[in-house]
Structure formats: structure tokens, C-alpha cells
N, C-alpha and C positions, 0 to 999 in steps of 0.2 A: 844683755846685762840685767841682772836682777834689779828690780825697782825702776828700770827704764824701759825694758822691752815688754810690749803687750800688757800694759798695766791694767787695761779694762778686763783682763782675765782674772784679776785679783779683786775680791774673792770670786769664786771659791778657791782658785789656785793660789799657792804661795808665790811670792815674787820669783823664787828659784824655778818653780814649775812653769810659770809663764815664760821665763826666759828660755827654758828647755823647749817649749812648744814653738817659740819664735825661731830658735836655732834650727829645729827640725824642719819647719816650713821653709826657711831660707835654703837649707841644704837640698830639700826635695825640688824646690823651684829651680835651683841651679842645675841639678841633674837633668830636668826637663829641658831647660834652655840649651844645655850642651847637646842634647839629643835631637834638637830641632835643626833641620837643614837650612841654615841662613848664612849670609856672607860674613856677618860680624856680630859678636856678642859683647855687650858692654854692661858692666856693673857700676852703678853710681853708689859708691860706698860711703856710709856715714860712720866714721871712726876707723879703728884698726880691724883688719880682717880676722884676727884671732885664729881659730881653727877652721875657718871656712875654706873649702876647696874652690879656688877661683881659677883653676886651670882652664885654658881655652877661652878666657874672657879678657877683654881690655878693661882695666879698672880706672875709674876717674873718681875724684873726691866729690862729695856733695858740697854745695856752697852753703853759707849761712843764710838763714831767712826762713820764712814760713814754707809750708809744704808746696803751695803753688809756685813759689819762686824756685824752690829746689827742683821741682818737676820740669819747669821751663829750661833751667840750666842743664838738666840731665838730657833732655832732647838735644840741646845745642851741642853738648859734649859728645853725645853718641853719634851725631850726624856730621861732626867735623872731620875732615879728611881730604885727601887729594881728589877724591871722586865727587866731592860736594855732597849735598843732602841726598840720602837714600831713604826710601820708604822705611819707616821705623815703628816698631810696636813696643810700647813701654808697658811693663807689668810690674806689680809690686811683689811682696813676699807673703801676701795674705791668702793666696789661692794655690796651695801646694797640690791640689787635685788636678791642675792643668796637665795636659798631655802634649807631647810634640805634635801630634796630629792636629789638635785644637789650635796651637800657636801657628803652625804652618798654614792652616786654613784661614786664620785671621789675617795673616800677612798676604796670602793670595787674594783675599777679598779687597784689601787695600790696594794692592798693585793692579789688579784687574780694573778696579773702578777708576784709577788714574788720578792725576793731579786735580786739586780742587775738592778732594774728598777726605774724609776722616772716618775711622772705625772706632766705635765705643762699646765696651762691654760693661754693662751695669751690674750692680749687686742689689739684692733684695732690700738692704738697709738704706738705699738711696744714693749710695756712692758708686764708684766704678772700679773695675779690676784691670782694665786694659784700655789703652788709647793708642791708636795708630795714626801717624801723620806723614805727609810727603815732604814737608819743609819745617825746619826748626822755627822759622818765623811764626808759624801757626800756633806754636806753644806759648807765645807771648801773651795770650789771653788768660793763661792759667793763674798768674799771680793775683788777678782780680776776682777769681772764683773762690768763694768760701768753701773750705774743705772740711771733711769729716762731719757733714750735715746730711739730713734727710733729703735735701734738695740739691746736693752737690752734682749728681749726674745730670739733672735737669738744667742746672745753671751752666754746667760745662757744655752741654749740647747747645744751649742758647748762645753762649759766647762764641763757639765755633761757627755757628750759623750766621751770627751777626758779622763775623769776619769773612763771610762769603763762602764757607765750606758746606758741602753736602755731607751729613753725618749718617753713616750706615751702622746698623746694629750688629753686635756680636752676641753669642749666647750669654745669658745671665748666669753668673756664678756667685755662690755664697762666699764671702770672705770672712777671715777669722777676726772678729772683734771681741765677742764675749764667749764664755766657755761653751754654751750650747752650740754656737757656731763651730767651735773647734771640734766638737763631737760629731756634728753632721758632716763637716768637711773631711775629717779623718775617715769616716765610713766610705767616702768616695775615693780615697787614695788606695793605691795598690797594697796588697798584703804586706810586702816587705818594706814599705815606706817608713821613713823616720817619723813622720807626723802620726801615722796610724799607731806605731809602737809607743811613742811618747804619750799620746793622749790616752791610750789604753792603760799605761802605767799610772797616769794621774787618776784615772777612774778607779783603778784598783786600790788606791790609797784612800778612797772615799767610801769604800764598802766595808 
């Protein structure tokens, strides 16, 4: 939504351009998730789906509250079911350069390491792009972790370790926060991706 989505892209983007980049990133991420061989795919959705293609995904609403609270509930909702908690990898929509192979490898690392472990993929800005857990209860540390800060990943790791988990690293990925990030991330996306096309269109309006 213009004025709400990816506001840190503005300026240099207009609110409409920032929303277009956000929509493209979500769409590319959903395509990648659908292409990953997993048992269940869950989208924790904030608001109405609009034109998003959510086929192949279970949709649960995000709860009210700060980001840490919403993340903890997203884990709980994703892991709820007759089979109990299953190893679950949570990602956002800020890294549309992810591939099915990368997500599958991240889950494999979590499953192979076994209970008592977590996997964490950090970003250069100090945040994180992915978190994998074996149990929803482990995500209860997240509401106490300050989000969107330079030390968010460090604090997340510390909170998980204090809860008794061994935290394993995933590859570092740049996420889209500011426009230079969008440009570098788009360059890592496939030629036909929405993100690459939309960012190129925005760049064309600035020349």
C-alpha cells in the first residue's frame, strides 16, 4: 500500500514506487516458496491479499502487536496442526533473491542438526532474513528482542542461546530496506523476476 509499504525507500522512490517494489518482492518470494519441496507452506498475512497469488499456501492472519510478537505468533500458527510442531523456516518478503535450493538447504541444515538447534540467516544491516526452529515455544523469546536495529541479529542469537538452543548460521543475504539495497538485490534476482523488472523501471524514471 502506498505510504505504508517499504517507506524507507522514500525518497528517492515515490510511495507508489515503493509499494510496487514491495509487491514485486512478495510475489517473487511466494514463487520461490511454492517451488521449494516442503510439507507445508504458510503465509502470515497482514491485511487483505489483494492481487497476491497465495495458491498452494495456508493463510493465517497476523496478530496485533510489535514485530517480535507477530513473528512469535506466526511460528505458532505455522506449526499448529495434527502432527504437532514440525521444523519450520520463517522468512520475510525482503529477500526476493532467495532460491528454492537455498531454502531447501536451510531446512535440511535445521532438520539434520536436530532438536535443540536453530538456524539464523543474518543481513549486513544487522537484522536477519531467516529463522528456523524445531518448536513454536522457542519463538517466545522474539517479543523481547528489539527489531529493525543494527543489533537485532546479535540479540536474537543471544536470546535463543539463553533459551538453551545452539544457533547455526545460514548464508548472509542483503534485504531490501533502502533503495541502494533494492538495486543490489534486484541484480541478484533472475532476469524475468518482478523485482528486477520493477526496480529497473524505477531506475529508468530517475535518468
